[in-house]
Backbone as XML, in Angstrom:
<?xml version="1.0"?>
<chain id="A" units="angstrom">
  <residue number="1" name="MET">
    <atom name="N" x="25.171" y="13.202" z="6.110"/>
    <atom name="CA" x="23.776" y="13.550" z="5.913"/>
    <atom name="C" x="22.992" y="12.274" z="5.608"/>
  </residue>
  <residue number="2" name="ALA">
    <atom name="N" x="21.888" y="12.111" z="6.266"/>
    <atom name="CA" x="21.054" y="10.916" z="6.098"/>
    <atom name="C" x="20.298" y="10.977" z="4.771"/>
  </residue>
  <residue number="3" name="ALA">
    <atom name="N" x="20.118" y="9.808" z="4.181"/>
    <atom name="CA" x="19.348" y="9.715" z="2.936"/>
    <atom name="C" x="17.891" y="10.060" z="3.211"/>
  </residue>
  <residue number="4" name="LYS">
    <atom name="N" x="17.235" y="10.647" z="2.224"/>
    <atom name="CA" x="15.826" y="11.004" z="2.363"/>
    <atom name="C" x="14.913" y="9.988" z="1.695"/>
  </residue>
  <residue number="5" name="SER">
    <atom name="N" x="15.506" y="9.071" z="0.930"/>
    <atom name="CA" x="14.703" y="8.055" z="0.250"/>
    <atom name="C" x="15.554" y="6.808" z="0.039"/>
  </residue>
  <residue number="6" name="PHE">
    <atom name="N" x="14.896" y="5.756" z="-0.427"/>
    <atom name="CA" x="15.583" y="4.515" z="-0.745"/>
    <atom name="C" x="14.937" y="3.901" z="-1.983"/>
  </residue>
  <residue number="7" name="GLU">
    <atom name="N" x="15.663" y="2.996" z="-2.615"/>
    <atom name="CA" x="15.186" y="2.350" z="-3.835"/>
    <atom name="C" x="14.226" y="1.220" z="-3.484"/>
  </residue>
  <residue number="8" name="LEU">
    <atom name="N" x="13.063" y="1.210" z="-4.114"/>
    <atom name="CA" x="12.052" y="0.181" z="-3.870"/>
    <atom name="C" x="11.687" y="-0.508" z="-5.177"/>
  </residue>
  <residue number="9" name="THR">
    <atom name="N" x="11.670" y="-1.834" z="-5.139"/>
    <atom name="CA" x="11.186" y="-2.642" z="-6.257"/>
    <atom name="C" x="10.085" y="-3.545" z="-5.730"/>
  </residue>
  <residue number="10" name="LEU">
    <atom name="N" x="8.909" y="-3.470" z="-6.339"/>
    <atom name="CA" x="7.767" y="-4.310" z="-5.975"/>
    <atom name="C" x="7.406" y="-5.154" z="-7.188"/>
  </residue>
  <residue number="11" name="ALA">
    <atom name="N" x="7.402" y="-6.473" z="-7.000"/>
    <atom name="CA" x="7.098" y="-7.373" z="-8.114"/>
    <atom name="C" x="6.235" y="-8.530" z="-7.638"/>
  </residue>
  <residue number="12" name="SER">
    <atom name="N" x="5.456" y="-9.065" z="-8.580"/>
    <atom name="CA" x="4.641" y="-10.250" z="-8.308"/>
    <atom name="C" x="5.030" y="-11.334" z="-9.308"/>
  </residue>
  <residue number="13" name="LYS">
    <atom name="N" x="4.391" y="-12.480" z="-9.195"/>
    <atom name="CA" x="4.643" y="-13.566" z="-10.147"/>
    <atom name="C" x="4.337" y="-13.133" z="-11.578"/>
  </residue>
  <residue number="14" name="GLU">
    <atom name="N" x="3.396" y="-12.208" z="-11.724"/>
    <atom name="CA" x="2.987" y="-11.742" z="-13.047"/>
    <atom name="C" x="3.963" y="-10.733" z="-13.640"/>
  </residue>
  <residue number="15" name="GLY">
    <atom name="N" x="4.831" y="-10.151" z="-12.819"/>
    <atom name="CA" x="5.791" y="-9.164" z="-13.310"/>
    <atom name="C" x="5.915" y="-7.982" z="-12.372"/>
  </residue>
  <residue number="16" name="PRO">
    <atom name="N" x="6.669" y="-6.949" z="-12.790"/>
    <atom name="CA" x="6.885" y="-5.775" z="-11.943"/>
    <atom name="C" x="5.595" y="-4.993" z="-11.722"/>
  </residue>
  <residue number="17" name="LEU">
    <atom name="N" x="5.437" y="-4.485" z="-10.491"/>
    <atom name="CA" x="4.268" y="-3.662" z="-10.148"/>
    <atom name="C" x="4.653" y="-2.192" z="-9.979"/>
  </residue>
  <residue number="18" name="TRP">
    <atom name="N" x="5.839" y="-1.947" z="-9.405"/>
    <atom name="CA" x="6.281" y="-0.566" z="-9.199"/>
    <atom name="C" x="7.764" y="-0.558" z="-8.870"/>
  </residue>
  <residue number="19" name="ARG">
    <atom name="N" x="8.452" y="0.491" z="-9.327"/>
    <atom name="CA" x="9.859" y="0.671" z="-8.990"/>
    <atom name="C" x="10.151" y="2.158" z="-8.937"/>
  </residue>
  <residue number="20" name="GLY">
    <atom name="N" x="10.881" y="2.579" z="-7.910"/>
    <atom name="CA" x="11.226" y="3.981" z="-7.792"/>
    <atom name="C" x="11.805" y="4.289" z="-6.429"/>
  </residue>
  <residue number="21" name="GLU">
    <atom name="N" x="11.905" y="5.578" z="-6.136"/>
    <atom name="CA" x="12.426" y="6.050" z="-4.858"/>
    <atom name="C" x="11.261" y="6.270" z="-3.894"/>
  </residue>
  <residue number="22" name="ALA">
    <atom name="N" x="11.397" y="5.751" z="-2.690"/>
    <atom name="CA" x="10.357" y="5.887" z="-1.664"/>
    <atom name="C" x="10.966" y="6.501" z="-0.411"/>
  </residue>
  <residue number="23" name="SER">
    <atom name="N" x="10.167" y="7.256" z="0.317"/>
    <atom name="CA" x="10.628" y="7.813" z="1.592"/>
    <atom name="C" x="10.104" y="7.008" z="2.774"/>
  </residue>
  <residue number="24" name="GLN">
    <atom name="N" x="9.072" y="6.195" z="2.533"/>
    <atom name="CA" x="8.506" y="5.349" z="3.592"/>
    <atom name="C" x="7.694" y="4.229" z="2.950"/>
  </residue>
  <residue number="25" name="VAL">
    <atom name="N" x="7.807" y="3.026" z="3.528"/>
    <atom name="CA" x="7.023" y="1.883" z="3.058"/>
    <atom name="C" x="6.470" y="1.152" z="4.271"/>
  </residue>
  <residue number="26" name="GLU">
    <atom name="N" x="5.173" y="0.872" z="4.255"/>
    <atom name="CA" x="4.528" y="0.075" z="5.302"/>
    <atom name="C" x="4.079" y="-1.237" z="4.677"/>
  </residue>
  <residue number="27" name="VAL">
    <atom name="N" x="4.437" y="-2.360" z="5.342"/>
    <atom name="CA" x="4.063" y="-3.679" z="4.831"/>
    <atom name="C" x="3.336" y="-4.478" z="5.904"/>
  </residue>
  <residue number="28" name="PRO">
    <atom name="N" x="2.421" y="-5.375" z="5.480"/>
    <atom name="CA" x="1.741" y="-6.262" z="6.427"/>
    <atom name="C" x="2.578" y="-7.533" z="6.653"/>
  </residue>
  <residue number="29" name="ALA">
    <atom name="N" x="3.469" y="-7.505" z="7.633"/>
    <atom name="CA" x="4.305" y="-8.672" z="7.939"/>
    <atom name="C" x="3.484" y="-9.699" z="8.718"/>
  </residue>
  <residue number="30" name="LEU">
    <atom name="N" x="3.951" y="-10.943" z="8.732"/>
    <atom name="CA" x="3.221" y="-11.996" z="9.449"/>
    <atom name="C" x="3.059" y="-11.677" z="10.930"/>
  </residue>
  <residue number="31" name="GLY">
    <atom name="N" x="4.042" y="-11.025" z="11.536"/>
    <atom name="CA" x="3.970" y="-10.693" z="12.958"/>
    <atom name="C" x="3.299" y="-9.364" z="13.244"/>
  </residue>
  <residue number="32" name="GLY">
    <atom name="N" x="2.821" y="-8.672" z="12.221"/>
    <atom name="CA" x="2.206" y="-7.358" z="12.381"/>
    <atom name="C" x="2.811" y="-6.381" z="11.385"/>
  </residue>
  <residue number="33" name="GLY">
    <atom name="N" x="2.269" y="-5.194" z="11.331"/>
    <atom name="CA" x="2.738" y="-4.197" z="10.371"/>
    <atom name="C" x="4.136" y="-3.694" z="10.680"/>
  </residue>
  <residue number="34" name="LEU">
    <atom name="N" x="4.908" y="-3.420" z="9.636"/>
    <atom name="CA" x="6.251" y="-2.858" z="9.768"/>
    <atom name="C" x="6.370" y="-1.636" z="8.872"/>
  </residue>
  <residue number="35" name="THR">
    <atom name="N" x="7.102" y="-0.632" z="9.353"/>
    <atom name="CA" x="7.368" y="0.567" z="8.576"/>
    <atom name="C" x="8.864" y="0.672" z="8.322"/>
  </residue>
  <residue number="36" name="PHE">
    <atom name="N" x="9.225" y="0.922" z="7.068"/>
    <atom name="CA" x="10.622" y="1.077" z="6.678"/>
    <atom name="C" x="10.870" y="2.521" z="6.265"/>
  </residue>
  <residue number="37" name="LEU">
    <atom name="N" x="11.964" y="3.093" z="6.784"/>
    <atom name="CA" x="12.401" y="4.442" z="6.465"/>
    <atom name="C" x="13.842" y="4.364" z="5.976"/>
  </residue>
  <residue number="38" name="PRO">
    <atom name="N" x="14.356" y="5.416" z="5.321"/>
    <atom name="CA" x="15.761" y="5.395" z="4.921"/>
    <atom name="C" x="16.662" y="5.115" z="6.127"/>
  </residue>
  <residue number="39" name="GLY">
    <atom name="N" x="17.687" y="4.293" z="5.915"/>
    <atom name="CA" x="18.610" y="3.961" z="6.992"/>
    <atom name="C" x="18.165" y="2.817" z="7.878"/>
  </residue>
  <residue number="40" name="HIS">
    <atom name="N" x="17.031" y="2.195" z="7.567"/>
    <atom name="CA" x="16.520" y="1.079" z="8.376"/>
    <atom name="C" x="17.556" y="-0.040" z="8.428"/>
  </residue>
  <residue number="41" name="ALA">
    <atom name="N" x="17.584" y="-0.775" z="9.522"/>
    <atom name="CA" x="18.476" y="-1.927" z="9.655"/>
    <atom name="C" x="18.120" y="-2.987" z="8.616"/>
  </residue>
  <residue number="42" name="SER">
    <atom name="N" x="19.112" y="-3.761" z="8.207"/>
    <atom name="CA" x="18.868" y="-4.855" z="7.261"/>
    <atom name="C" x="17.863" y="-5.826" z="7.852"/>
  </residue>
  <residue number="43" name="MET">
    <atom name="N" x="16.927" y="-6.286" z="7.009"/>
    <atom name="CA" x="15.862" y="-7.147" z="7.505"/>
    <atom name="C" x="15.250" y="-7.938" z="6.362"/>
  </residue>
  <residue number="44" name="LEU">
    <atom name="N" x="14.821" y="-9.158" z="6.678"/>
    <atom name="CA" x="14.072" y="-10.000" z="5.748"/>
    <atom name="C" x="12.827" y="-10.454" z="6.483"/>
  </residue>
  <residue number="45" name="VAL">
    <atom name="N" x="11.638" y="-10.175" z="5.918"/>
    <atom name="CA" x="10.386" y="-10.518" z="6.597"/>
    <atom name="C" x="9.421" y="-11.213" z="5.643"/>
  </residue>
  <residue number="46" name="LEU">
    <atom name="N" x="8.624" y="-12.116" z="6.202"/>
    <atom name="CA" x="7.545" y="-12.754" z="5.451"/>
    <atom name="C" x="6.316" y="-11.859" z="5.519"/>
  </residue>
  <residue number="47" name="LEU">
    <atom name="N" x="5.588" y="-11.791" z="4.422"/>
    <atom name="CA" x="4.430" y="-10.905" z="4.342"/>
    <atom name="C" x="3.116" y="-11.670" z="4.420"/>
  </residue>
  <residue number="48" name="ALA">
    <atom name="N" x="2.114" y="-10.989" z="4.940"/>
    <atom name="CA" x="0.756" y="-11.510" z="5.031"/>
    <atom name="C" x="-0.103" y="-10.805" z="3.971"/>
  </residue>
  <residue number="49" name="LYS">
    <atom name="N" x="-1.329" y="-11.223" z="3.848"/>
    <atom name="CA" x="-2.291" y="-10.546" z="2.979"/>
    <atom name="C" x="-2.637" y="-9.215" z="3.625"/>
  </residue>
  <residue number="50" name="GLY">
    <atom name="N" x="-2.672" y="-8.155" z="2.826"/>
    <atom name="CA" x="-3.030" y="-6.856" z="3.368"/>
    <atom name="C" x="-2.656" y="-5.728" z="2.432"/>
  </residue>
  <residue number="51" name="GLU">
    <atom name="N" x="-2.571" y="-4.534" z="3.003"/>
    <atom name="CA" x="-2.279" y="-3.329" z="2.232"/>
    <atom name="C" x="-0.831" y="-2.910" z="2.447"/>
  </residue>
  <residue number="52" name="MET">
    <atom name="N" x="-0.148" y="-2.624" z="1.355"/>
    <atom name="CA" x="1.203" y="-2.075" z="1.391"/>
    <atom name="C" x="1.099" y="-0.612" z="0.996"/>
  </residue>
  <residue number="53" name="LYS">
    <atom name="N" x="1.629" y="0.273" z="1.837"/>
    <atom name="CA" x="1.559" y="1.708" z="1.572"/>
    <atom name="C" x="2.955" y="2.233" z="1.261"/>
  </residue>
  <residue number="54" name="VAL">
    <atom name="N" x="3.031" y="3.079" z="0.232"/>
    <atom name="CA" x="4.306" y="3.636" z="-0.207"/>
    <atom name="C" x="4.179" y="5.150" z="-0.283"/>
  </residue>
  <residue number="55" name="LYS">
    <atom name="N" x="5.146" y="5.862" z="0.309"/>
    <atom name="CA" x="5.229" y="7.317" z="0.153"/>
    <atom name="C" x="6.374" y="7.578" z="-0.809"/>
  </residue>
  <residue number="56" name="ALA">
    <atom name="N" x="6.033" y="8.114" z="-1.964"/>
    <atom name="CA" x="7.023" y="8.345" z="-3.019"/>
    <atom name="C" x="6.659" y="9.616" z="-3.777"/>
  </residue>
  <residue number="57" name="GLY">
    <atom name="N" x="6.671" y="10.740" z="-3.099"/>
    <atom name="CA" x="6.202" y="11.971" z="-3.712"/>
    <atom name="C" x="4.691" y="12.087" z="-3.613"/>
  </residue>
  <residue number="58" name="LYS">
    <atom name="N" x="4.019" y="10.976" z="-3.810"/>
    <atom name="CA" x="2.579" y="10.865" z="-3.581"/>
    <atom name="C" x="2.350" y="9.550" z="-2.856"/>
  </residue>
  <residue number="59" name="ASP">
    <atom name="N" x="1.185" y="9.390" z="-2.271"/>
    <atom name="CA" x="0.876" y="8.160" z="-1.544"/>
    <atom name="C" x="0.347" y="7.104" z="-2.510"/>
  </residue>
  <residue number="60" name="LEU">
    <atom name="N" x="0.943" y="5.909" z="-2.434"/>
    <atom name="CA" x="0.524" y="4.776" z="-3.255"/>
    <atom name="C" x="0.060" y="3.657" z="-2.346"/>
  </residue>
  <residue number="61" name="SER">
    <atom name="N" x="-0.842" y="2.828" z="-2.840"/>
    <atom name="CA" x="-1.356" y="1.711" z="-2.061"/>
    <atom name="C" x="-1.472" y="0.483" z="-2.959"/>
  </residue>
  <residue number="62" name="PHE">
    <atom name="N" x="-1.078" y="-0.669" z="-2.410"/>
    <atom name="CA" x="-1.141" y="-1.925" z="-3.143"/>
    <atom name="C" x="-1.781" y="-2.983" z="-2.264"/>
  </residue>
  <residue number="63" name="ALA">
    <atom name="N" x="-2.692" y="-3.760" z="-2.829"/>
    <atom name="CA" x="-3.253" y="-4.920" z="-2.137"/>
    <atom name="C" x="-2.322" y="-6.083" z="-2.457"/>
  </residue>
  <residue number="64" name="ILE">
    <atom name="N" x="-1.744" y="-6.696" z="-1.418"/>
    <atom name="CA" x="-0.785" y="-7.774" z="-1.654"/>
    <atom name="C" x="-1.202" y="-9.040" z="-0.910"/>
  </residue>
  <residue number="65" name="GLU">
    <atom name="N" x="-0.682" y="-10.154" z="-1.401"/>
    <atom name="CA" x="-0.919" y="-11.451" z="-0.749"/>
    <atom name="C" x="0.388" y="-12.207" z="-0.682"/>
  </residue>
  <residue number="66" name="GLY">
    <atom name="N" x="0.856" y="-12.484" z="0.534"/>
    <atom name="CA" x="2.038" y="-13.302" z="0.752"/>
    <atom name="C" x="3.296" y="-12.748" z="0.129"/>
  </residue>
  <residue number="67" name="GLY">
    <atom name="N" x="4.388" y="-13.482" z="0.310"/>
    <atom name="CA" x="5.665" y="-13.090" z="-0.256"/>
    <atom name="C" x="6.647" y="-12.694" z="0.830"/>
  </residue>
  <residue number="68" name="PHE">
    <atom name="N" x="7.632" y="-11.867" z="0.439"/>
    <atom name="CA" x="8.637" y="-11.419" z="1.400"/>
    <atom name="C" x="9.093" y="-10.013" z="1.058"/>
  </residue>
  <residue number="69" name="ALA">
    <atom name="N" x="9.707" y="-9.361" z="2.041"/>
    <atom name="CA" x="10.322" y="-8.052" z="1.853"/>
    <atom name="C" x="11.743" y="-8.127" z="2.385"/>
  </residue>
  <residue number="70" name="SER">
    <atom name="N" x="12.668" y="-7.582" z="1.618"/>
    <atom name="CA" x="14.074" y="-7.547" z="1.997"/>
    <atom name="C" x="14.539" y="-6.100" z="1.975"/>
  </residue>
  <residue number="71" name="PHE">
    <atom name="N" x="15.199" y="-5.658" z="3.056"/>
    <atom name="CA" x="15.725" y="-4.296" z="3.124"/>
    <atom name="C" x="17.197" y="-4.381" z="3.486"/>
  </residue>
  <residue number="72" name="ASP">
    <atom name="N" x="18.060" y="-3.753" z="2.667"/>
    <atom name="CA" x="19.493" y="-3.752" z="2.939"/>
    <atom name="C" x="20.135" y="-2.558" z="2.245"/>
  </residue>
  <residue number="73" name="ARG">
    <atom name="N" x="20.868" y="-1.770" z="3.006"/>
    <atom name="CA" x="21.625" y="-0.630" z="2.468"/>
    <atom name="C" x="20.769" y="0.289" z="1.602"/>
  </residue>
  <residue number="74" name="ASP">
    <atom name="N" x="19.635" y="0.681" z="2.135"/>
    <atom name="CA" x="18.712" y="1.593" z="1.455"/>
    <atom name="C" x="18.233" y="1.081" z="0.097"/>
  </residue>
  <residue number="75" name="ARG">
    <atom name="N" x="18.074" y="-0.246" z="0.013"/>
    <atom name="CA" x="17.416" y="-0.871" z="-1.135"/>
    <atom name="C" x="16.417" y="-1.873" z="-0.592"/>
  </residue>
  <residue number="76" name="MET">
    <atom name="N" x="15.195" y="-1.801" z="-1.085"/>
    <atom name="CA" x="14.142" y="-2.697" z="-0.631"/>
    <atom name="C" x="13.552" y="-3.430" z="-1.828"/>
  </residue>
  <residue number="77" name="VAL">
    <atom name="N" x="13.417" y="-4.738" z="-1.668"/>
    <atom name="CA" x="12.772" y="-5.569" z="-2.681"/>
    <atom name="C" x="11.582" y="-6.243" z="-2.018"/>
  </residue>
  <residue number="78" name="VAL">
    <atom name="N" x="10.415" y="-6.106" z="-2.623"/>
    <atom name="CA" x="9.206" y="-6.759" z="-2.131"/>
    <atom name="C" x="8.717" y="-7.672" z="-3.249"/>
  </residue>
  <residue number="79" name="ALA">
    <atom name="N" x="8.703" y="-8.971" z="-2.971"/>
    <atom name="CA" x="8.238" y="-9.969" z="-3.939"/>
    <atom name="C" x="6.985" y="-10.612" z="-3.360"/>
  </residue>
  <residue number="80" name="VAL">
    <atom name="N" x="5.867" y="-10.461" z="-4.057"/>
    <atom name="CA" x="4.587" y="-10.938" z="-3.535"/>
    <atom name="C" x="4.003" y="-12.023" z="-4.435"/>
  </residue>
  <residue number="81" name="ASP">
    <atom name="N" x="3.185" y="-12.882" z="-3.824"/>
    <atom name="CA" x="2.499" y="-13.919" z="-4.593"/>
    <atom name="C" x="1.535" y="-13.284" z="-5.590"/>
  </residue>
  <residue number="82" name="SER">
    <atom name="N" x="0.807" y="-12.261" z="-5.141"/>
    <atom name="CA" x="-0.059" y="-11.488" z="-6.033"/>
    <atom name="C" x="-0.208" y="-10.090" z="-5.467"/>
  </residue>
  <residue number="83" name="GLY">
    <atom name="N" x="-0.455" y="-9.137" z="-6.355"/>
    <atom name="CA" x="-0.604" y="-7.756" z="-5.920"/>
    <atom name="C" x="-1.216" y="-6.905" z="-7.007"/>
  </residue>
  <residue number="84" name="ARG">
    <atom name="N" x="-1.827" y="-5.803" z="-6.573"/>
    <atom name="CA" x="-2.410" y="-4.859" z="-7.523"/>
    <atom name="C" x="-2.451" y="-3.477" z="-6.882"/>
  </residue>
  <residue number="85" name="SER">
    <atom name="N" x="-2.384" y="-2.466" z="-7.717"/>
    <atom name="CA" x="-2.464" y="-1.086" z="-7.259"/>
    <atom name="C" x="-3.895" y="-0.774" z="-6.870"/>
  </residue>
  <residue number="86" name="GLU">
    <atom name="N" x="-4.066" y="0.008" z="-5.811"/>
    <atom name="CA" x="-5.418" y="0.404" z="-5.381"/>
    <atom name="C" x="-5.603" y="1.888" z="-5.546"/>
  </residue>
</chain>
Protein backbone atom coordinates (compact mmCIF):
# COMPACT_ATOMS: atom_id res chain seq x y z
CA MET A 1 0.00 0.00 0.00
CA ALA A 2 1.37 3.40 -0.98
CA ALA A 3 2.00 6.04 1.66
CA LYS A 4 -0.51 8.88 1.79
CA SER A 5 1.89 11.41 3.28
CA PHE A 6 5.55 12.12 3.94
CA GLU A 7 7.56 13.91 6.61
CA LEU A 8 8.36 17.55 5.83
CA THR A 9 10.76 19.86 7.65
CA LEU A 10 10.96 23.52 6.58
CA ALA A 11 13.65 25.69 8.16
CA SER A 12 15.37 29.01 7.56
CA LYS A 13 18.52 30.60 8.93
CA GLU A 14 16.37 32.03 11.71
CA GLY A 15 15.08 28.60 12.78
CA PRO A 16 12.31 26.09 12.07
CA LEU A 17 9.25 27.32 10.15
CA TRP A 18 7.12 24.16 9.96
CA ARG A 19 7.35 20.42 10.53
CA GLY A 20 4.75 17.72 10.02
CA GLU A 21 3.15 15.27 7.62
CA ALA A 22 2.32 16.55 4.13
CA SER A 23 0.47 14.92 1.24
CA GLN A 24 1.82 17.34 -1.39
CA VAL A 25 4.47 20.06 -1.57
CA GLU A 26 5.05 22.52 -4.42
CA VAL A 27 8.36 24.42 -4.52
CA PRO A 28 9.76 27.14 -6.81
CA ALA A 29 12.88 25.38 -8.17
CA LEU A 30 15.45 27.27 -10.26
CA GLY A 31 14.34 25.39 -13.39
CA GLY A 32 10.62 25.89 -12.69
CA GLY A 33 8.02 24.67 -10.23
CA LEU A 34 8.17 21.11 -8.87
CA THR A 35 5.51 19.09 -7.07
CA PHE A 36 6.40 16.34 -4.60
CA LEU A 37 3.99 13.54 -3.65
CA PRO A 38 4.49 10.46 -1.45
CA GLY A 39 6.79 7.98 -3.17
CA HIS A 40 8.57 10.64 -5.25
CA ALA A 41 12.02 9.70 -6.56
CA SER A 42 15.00 10.91 -4.53
CA MET A 43 15.94 14.43 -5.58
CA LEU A 44 17.98 17.46 -4.54
CA VAL A 45 17.00 20.82 -6.06
CA LEU A 46 18.03 24.45 -5.71
CA LEU A 47 15.19 26.83 -4.92
CA ALA A 48 14.30 30.24 -6.30
CA LYS A 49 12.35 33.08 -4.68
CA GLY A 50 8.64 32.32 -4.71
CA GLU A 51 5.75 30.58 -3.02
CA MET A 52 5.97 27.14 -1.44
CA LYS A 53 2.61 25.39 -1.07
CA VAL A 54 1.99 22.56 1.39
CA LYS A 55 -1.06 20.30 1.67
CA ALA A 56 -1.15 18.95 5.21
CA GLY A 57 -4.77 18.51 6.21
CA LYS A 58 -5.15 22.18 5.33
CA ASP A 59 -3.42 24.29 2.70
CA LEU A 60 -0.34 26.20 3.87
CA SER A 61 1.69 28.78 1.99
CA PHE A 62 5.19 30.14 2.61
CA ALA A 63 7.08 32.95 0.88
CA ILE A 64 10.63 31.65 0.46
CA GLU A 65 13.92 32.94 -0.93
CA GLY A 66 16.68 30.62 -2.13
CA GLY A 67 17.93 27.46 -0.50
CA PHE A 68 17.44 23.81 -1.40
CA ALA A 69 14.96 20.95 -1.12
CA SER A 70 15.93 17.34 -0.56
CA PHE A 71 13.51 14.41 -0.95
CA ASP A 72 14.46 10.83 -0.06
CA ARG A 73 12.43 7.85 1.16
CA ASP A 74 9.32 9.89 1.95
CA ARG A 75 11.24 12.50 3.94
CA MET A 76 11.63 16.04 2.65
CA VAL A 77 13.87 18.76 4.05
CA VAL A 78 13.56 22.31 2.75
CA ALA A 79 16.25 24.74 3.94
CA VAL A 80 15.72 28.33 2.80
CA ASP A 81 17.72 31.53 3.09
CA SER A 82 14.58 33.26 4.38
CA GLY A 83 10.92 32.36 4.66
CA ARG A 84 7.64 33.27 6.29
CA SER A 85 4.13 31.89 6.51
CA GLU A 86 1.52 33.63 4.37
